[in-house]
C-alpha positions in Angstrom: 80.8 156.8 90.3 82.1 153.4 89.1 81.3 150.1 90.8 84.0 149.4 93.3 83.2 145.8 94.0 86.3 144.3 92.3 88.6 146.6 94.4 86.8 145.6 97.6 87.3 141.9 96.6 91.0 142.5 96.0 91.2 143.9 99.6 89.0 141.5 101.4 88.3 138.3 99.5 88.6 135.2 101.7 92.1 133.6 101.6 93.4 135.7 98.7 92.5 139.3 99.5 95.2 141.7 100.6 94.0 141.8 104.2 93.5 138.0 104.6 96.9 137.4 103.0 98.4 139.9 105.5 96.9 137.9 108.4 97.9 134.5 107.1 101.4 135.6 106.2 101.9 137.2 109.5 101.1 133.9 111.3 103.9 132.0 109.5 107.3 131.6 111.2 109.8 134.3 110.2 107.3 136.3 108.3 108.6 139.5 106.9 107.1 142.5 105.1 109.0 141.5 102.0 107.6 137.9 102.1 104.1 139.4 102.4 104.7 141.6 99.4 106.1 138.7 97.4 103.0 136.7 98.3 100.7 139.5 97.1 102.5 139.7 93.8 102.4 135.9 93.4 98.7 135.7 94.1 97.5 138.8 92.2 100.3 139.3 89.7 99.2 136.8 87.1 101.4 134.2 85.3 104.8 135.2 83.9 104.6 138.6 85.7 101.7 139.6 83.4 99.5 141.6 85.8 95.9 140.8 84.8 94.1 142.4 87.7 93.2 146.0 86.9 93.0 146.9 90.5 96.5 145.5 91.2 98.8 147.2 88.7 102.5 146.4 88.6 104.8 148.9 90.3 107.9 150.2 88.6 110.6 147.4 88.6 112.8 149.3 91.1 109.8 149.5 93.5 108.5 145.9 93.0 110.5 144.4 95.9 108.7 146.4 98.7 105.7 148.1 97.0 102.3 147.2 95.7 99.6 149.4 94.1 95.9 149.3 94.6 93.8 151.1 92.1 91.1 152.6 94.3 88.0 154.2 92.8 89.6 157.7 92.8 93.2 156.8 91.7 96.0 154.3 92.2 97.7 154.3 95.6 101.2 152.9 96.0 101.9 151.2 99.4 105.4 150.5 100.8 105.2 147.3 103.0 107.5 148.5 105.9 106.0 147.4 109.2 102.8 145.8 107.8 103.5 142.5 109.6 104.4 144.2 112.9 101.4 146.5 112.8 99.0 143.7 112.0 100.2 141.5 114.9 97.5 140.6 117.4 99.9 140.3 120.3 98.5 141.2 123.7 100.8 143.7 125.4 102.6 142.3 128.4 100.9 143.1 131.7 97.5 143.6 130.1 96.2 140.3 131.5 97.2 141.3 135.0 95.7 144.8 134.6 92.4 143.5 133.3 92.1 140.8 136.0 92.4 143.5 138.7 89.7 145.7 137.0 86.3 145.8 138.8 84.7 145.8 135.3 86.4 142.6 134.3 85.4 140.9 137.6 81.8 142.0 137.0 81.6 140.2 133.6 83.6 137.2 134.9 80.7 136.1 137.1 
């Protein structure tokens, strides 16, 4: 079993990991899945499109616009960015505040 530390860093490293980039990109006005994917490739793709990170290999040119690859410990996995921004949104569903405020459990902790 190989050390997976570099792959974990790719996913979670502060400010530049895939998950932090998803969060920060999602907070920008008019964020899209394609802008998230572009940001990933800009950060992890290396200069002149030369992909230096062995855990972030370059997808086929026809897939580059909406795909990225993470080389996990078992094998590379290709991700399509459709709905990443929407699924990562931390929006509170409408009506949840009213529902919680009427809950006896909520009132118990409010005191």
